[in-house]
DSSP file (Angstrom, degrees, kcal/mol; ACC not computed):
  #  RESIDUE AA STRUCTURE BP1 BP2  ACC     N-H-->O    O-->H-N    N-H-->O    O-->H-N    TCO  KAPPA ALPHA  PHI   PSI    X-CA   Y-CA   Z-CA
    1    1 A M              0   0    0      0, 0.0     2,-0.0     0, 0.0     0, 0.0   0.000 360.0 360.0 360.0 127.0   85.1  176.8   84.8
    2    2 A N     >  -     0   0    0      1,-0.1     4,-2.3     4,-0.0     5,-0.1  -0.257 360.0-100.0 -84.2 176.7   87.3  178.6   87.2
    3    3 A K  H  > S+     0   0    0      1,-0.2     4,-2.3     2,-0.2     5,-0.2   0.859 120.8  52.9 -66.4 -38.0   87.5  177.9   90.9
    4    4 A Q  H  > S+     0   0    0      2,-0.2     4,-1.9     1,-0.2    -1,-0.2   0.927 109.1  47.8 -62.6 -43.1   85.3  180.7   91.9
    5    5 A Q  H  > S+     0   0    0      2,-0.2     4,-2.4     1,-0.2    -2,-0.2   0.883 110.7  53.9 -66.0 -39.9   82.6  179.7   89.6
    6    6 A E  H  X S+     0   0    0     -4,-2.3     4,-2.4     1,-0.2    -2,-0.2   0.901 110.1  47.3 -60.1 -38.5   82.9  176.0   91.0
    7    7 A L  H  X S+     0   0    0     -4,-2.3     4,-2.3     2,-0.2    -2,-0.2   0.878 110.1  52.1 -70.2 -35.9   82.4  177.3   94.5
    8    8 A T  H  X S+     0   0    0     -4,-1.9     4,-2.2     2,-0.2    -2,-0.2   0.895 111.1  48.0 -62.4 -44.3   79.5  179.4   93.5
    9    9 A L  H  X S+     0   0    0     -4,-2.4     4,-2.3     2,-0.2     5,-0.2   0.919 110.8  50.4 -64.7 -42.4   77.9  176.4   91.9
   10   10 A I  H  X S+     0   0    0     -4,-2.4     4,-2.7     1,-0.2    -2,-0.2   0.931 109.4  51.1 -58.3 -46.6   78.5  174.2   94.9
   11   11 A N  H  X S+     0   0    0     -4,-2.3     4,-2.4     1,-0.2     5,-0.2   0.888 108.8  50.5 -58.8 -44.9   77.0  176.7   97.2
   12   12 A Q  H  X S+     0   0    0     -4,-2.2     4,-1.9     2,-0.2    -1,-0.2   0.919 112.6  48.0 -61.1 -42.7   73.8  177.1   95.1
   13   13 A R  H  X S+     0   0    0     -4,-2.3     4,-3.2     2,-0.2     5,-0.4   0.893 108.7  53.1 -68.9 -38.9   73.4  173.3   95.0
   14   14 A I  H  X S+     0   0    0     -4,-2.7     4,-1.9    -5,-0.2    -2,-0.2   0.932 110.2  48.1 -64.2 -39.9   73.9  173.0   98.8
   15   15 A E  H  < S+     0   0    0     -4,-2.4    -2,-0.2     1,-0.2    -1,-0.2   0.896 119.0  41.0 -64.5 -36.7   71.2  175.7   99.4
   16   16 A T  H  < S+     0   0    0     -4,-1.9    -2,-0.2    -5,-0.2    -1,-0.2   0.927 122.2  36.3 -78.1 -42.2   68.8  173.9   97.1
   17   17 A L  H  < S+     0   0    0     -4,-3.2     2,-1.4     1,-0.2    -3,-0.2   0.747  99.2  74.7 -87.2 -26.4   69.5  170.2   98.0
   18   18 A F     <  -     0   0    0     -4,-1.9     2,-1.2    -5,-0.4    -1,-0.2  -0.688  62.8-175.6 -91.9  86.6   70.1  170.3  101.8
   19   19 A N    >   -     0   0    0     -2,-1.4     3,-1.6     1,-0.2    -3,-0.1  -0.712   6.9-177.2 -90.7  96.6   66.6  170.8  103.0
   20   20 A V  T 3  S+     0   0    0     -2,-1.2    -1,-0.2     1,-0.3     5,-0.1   0.566  72.3  75.9 -70.3  -9.6   67.0  171.2  106.7
   21   21 A S  T 3  S+     0   0    0      2,-0.1     2,-0.6    -3,-0.1    -1,-0.3   0.622  71.6 105.0 -77.3  -9.7   63.3  171.5  107.3
   22   22 A K  S X  S-     0   0    0     -3,-1.6     3,-0.8     1,-0.1     2,-0.2  -0.627  71.3-136.9 -76.3 116.7   63.1  167.7  106.8
   23   23 A F  T 3  S+     0   0    0     -2,-0.6    -2,-0.1     1,-0.3    -1,-0.1  -0.506  79.3   4.8 -78.6 137.0   62.7  166.0  110.2
   24   24 A N  T 3  S+     0   0    0     -2,-0.2    25,-1.0     1,-0.2     2,-0.5   0.875  92.9 137.3  63.8  37.1   64.8  162.9  110.9
   25   25 A T  E <   -A   48   0A   0     -3,-0.8     2,-0.4    23,-0.2    -1,-0.2  -0.973  40.4-152.4-119.8 133.7   66.8  163.1  107.6
   26   26 A Q  E     -A   47   0A   0     21,-1.8    21,-2.7    -2,-0.5     2,-0.4  -0.820  11.4-169.9 -97.1 136.2   70.5  162.5  107.5
   27   27 A F  E     +A   46   0A   0     -2,-0.4     2,-0.3    19,-0.2    19,-0.2  -0.959  11.2 162.8-123.6 146.1   72.7  164.1  104.8
   28   28 A W  E     -A   45   0A   0     17,-2.3    17,-2.9    -2,-0.4     2,-0.4  -0.984  28.3-129.2-157.0 163.1   76.3  163.3  103.9
   29   29 A I  E     -A   44   0A   0     -2,-0.3     2,-0.5    15,-0.2    15,-0.2  -0.946  13.2-158.3-121.7 134.4   78.7  163.9  101.1
   30   30 A V  E     -A   43   0A   0     13,-2.3    13,-3.1    -2,-0.4     2,-0.5  -0.946   6.1-160.4-114.1 129.5   80.9  161.3   99.4
   31   31 A I  E     -A   42   0A   0     -2,-0.5     2,-0.5    11,-0.2    11,-0.2  -0.939   7.5-169.2-113.0 126.5   84.0  162.3   97.5
   32   32 A V  E     -A   41   0A   0      9,-2.8     9,-2.8    -2,-0.5     2,-0.7  -0.955  16.6-139.6-121.3 127.8   85.5  159.9   95.0
   33   33 A N  E     -A   40   0A   0     -2,-0.5     2,-1.0     7,-0.2     7,-0.2  -0.731  11.7-157.3 -82.4 112.2   88.9  160.3   93.3
   34   34 A D  E  >> -A   39   0A   0      5,-2.6     5,-1.5    -2,-0.7     4,-1.2  -0.783  10.8-176.8 -92.9  99.2   88.6  159.3   89.7
   35   35 A I  T  45S+     0   0    0     -2,-1.0    -1,-0.2     1,-0.2     5,-0.0   0.770  79.8  52.8 -68.3 -27.0   92.2  158.4   88.9
   36   36 A Y  T  45S+     0   0    0      1,-0.2    -1,-0.2    -3,-0.1    -2,-0.1   0.827 117.8  34.1 -78.7 -33.9   91.3  157.7   85.2
   37   37 A D  T  45S-     0   0    0     -3,-0.3    -2,-0.2     2,-0.2    -1,-0.2   0.456 102.9-126.9-100.9  -3.9   89.6  161.0   84.5
   38   38 A H  T  <5S+     0   0    0     -4,-1.2    25,-1.3     1,-0.2    26,-0.4   0.908  72.2 107.0  56.9  46.6   91.8  163.0   86.8
   39   39 A S  E   < -AB  34  62A   0     -5,-1.5    -5,-2.6    23,-0.2     2,-0.4  -0.866  67.6-121.7-143.7 173.4   88.8  164.4   88.6
   40   40 A Y  E     -AB  33  61A   0     21,-2.5    21,-3.0    -2,-0.3     2,-0.5  -0.982  20.1-153.4-119.8 131.5   86.9  164.3   91.8
   41   41 A N  E     -AB  32  60A   0     -9,-2.8    -9,-2.8    -2,-0.4     2,-0.6  -0.888   7.7-158.1-102.7 134.9   83.1  163.3   91.9
   42   42 A I  E     -AB  31  59A   0     17,-2.8    16,-3.4    -2,-0.5    17,-1.7  -0.965   9.4-168.7-119.3 120.8   81.2  164.6   94.7
   43   43 A F  E     -AB  30  57A   0    -13,-3.1   -13,-2.3    -2,-0.6     2,-0.5  -0.850  13.5-144.7-111.1 142.0   77.9  162.8   95.6
   44   44 A L  E     -AB  29  56A   0     12,-2.3    12,-1.7    -2,-0.4     2,-0.4  -0.914  19.0-170.6-100.1 127.7   75.1  163.9   97.9
   45   45 A V  E     -AB  28  55A   0    -17,-2.9   -17,-2.3    -2,-0.5     2,-0.4  -0.979   4.6-178.5-121.9 133.4   73.4  161.1  100.0
   46   46 A N  E     -AB  27  54A   0      8,-1.7     8,-2.2    -2,-0.4     2,-0.6  -0.986  15.7-158.0-130.9 145.2   70.3  161.5  102.1
   47   47 A D  E     -AB  26  53A   0    -21,-2.7   -21,-1.8    -2,-0.4     2,-1.3  -0.942   7.3-161.4-118.7 108.1   68.4  159.1  104.2
   48   48 A D  E >   -A   25   0A   0      4,-1.0     3,-1.4    -2,-0.6   -23,-0.2  -0.624  58.4 -73.7 -96.2  80.3   64.8  160.1  104.8
   49   49 A E  T 3  S-     0   0    0     -2,-1.3    -1,-0.1   -25,-1.0   -24,-0.1   0.852 107.2 -25.0  29.6  81.3   63.9  158.0  107.9
   50   50 A G  T 3  S+     0   0    0      1,-0.1    -1,-0.3     0, 0.0     3,-0.1   0.335 109.6 105.4  86.2  -9.0   63.5  154.5  106.6
   51   51 A K  S <  S-     0   0    0     -3,-1.4    -2,-0.1     1,-0.2    -1,-0.1   0.567  88.2-111.0 -86.6  -3.7   62.7  155.4  102.9
   52   52 A G        -     0   0    0      2,-0.0    -4,-1.0     0, 0.0    -1,-0.2  -0.127  41.4 -51.5 101.7 165.0   66.2  154.4  101.9
   53   53 A N  E     -B   47   0A   0     -6,-0.2     2,-0.5    -3,-0.1    -6,-0.2  -0.540  41.1-157.0 -79.5 140.2   69.2  156.2  100.7
   54   54 A V  E     -B   46   0A   0     -8,-2.2    -8,-1.7    -2,-0.2     2,-0.4  -0.980  15.4-177.8-117.7 123.5   69.2  158.6   97.8
   55   55 A L  E     +B   45   0A   0     -2,-0.5     2,-0.3   -10,-0.2   -10,-0.2  -0.982   9.7 155.2-124.0 126.5   72.4  159.1   96.0
   56   56 A F  E     -B   44   0A   0    -12,-1.7   -12,-2.3    -2,-0.4     2,-0.2  -0.996  48.3 -90.5-148.8 151.3   73.2  161.4   93.1
   57   57 A Q  E     -B   43   0A   0     -2,-0.3   -14,-0.3   -14,-0.2     3,-0.1  -0.379  32.8-174.9 -62.3 125.2   76.2  163.2   91.6
   58   58 A F  E     -     0   0A   0    -16,-3.4     2,-0.3     1,-0.4   -15,-0.2   0.903  62.5 -31.4 -87.5 -52.4   76.5  166.7   93.1
   59   59 A I  E     -B   42   0A   0    -17,-1.7   -17,-2.8     2,-0.0     2,-0.5  -0.965  48.0-133.0-165.6 153.4   79.4  168.0   91.0
   60   60 A R  E     -B   41   0A   0     -2,-0.3     2,-0.6   -19,-0.2   -19,-0.2  -0.976  17.0-160.6-113.5 129.7   82.6  166.9   89.2
   61   61 A L  E     -B   40   0A   0    -21,-3.0   -21,-2.5    -2,-0.5     2,-0.3  -0.944  13.5-173.2-109.8 121.5   85.7  168.8   89.7
   62   62 A K  E     +B   39   0A   0     -2,-0.6   -23,-0.2   -23,-0.2   -24,-0.1  -0.773  59.5  15.5-113.2 156.4   88.3  168.3   87.0
   63   63 A N  S    S+     0   0    0    -25,-1.3    -1,-0.2    -2,-0.3   -24,-0.1   0.890  70.9 146.4  50.8  53.1   91.9  169.5   86.7
   64   64 A I              0   0    0    -26,-0.4    -1,-0.1    -3,-0.3   -25,-0.1   0.383 360.0 360.0 -95.5   3.5   92.3  170.5   90.4
   65   65 A H              0   0    0    -27,-0.2    -1,-0.2     0, 0.0    -2,-0.1   0.523 360.0 360.0 -75.4 360.0   96.0  169.6   90.8
């Protein structure tokens, strides 16, 4: 997957997963450097007012050096 395809995929997932119509919900992104696999894992976290945090892998970017 080339960089343009990765950016397109990220944008599609952002539009789908960041539901801004949810009231009192916080969203944030966690980026983790996987030194063993030479990649970055990007996770999306949301906190829906007291229901607890939901964390899932958003995308894995490999060979970005």
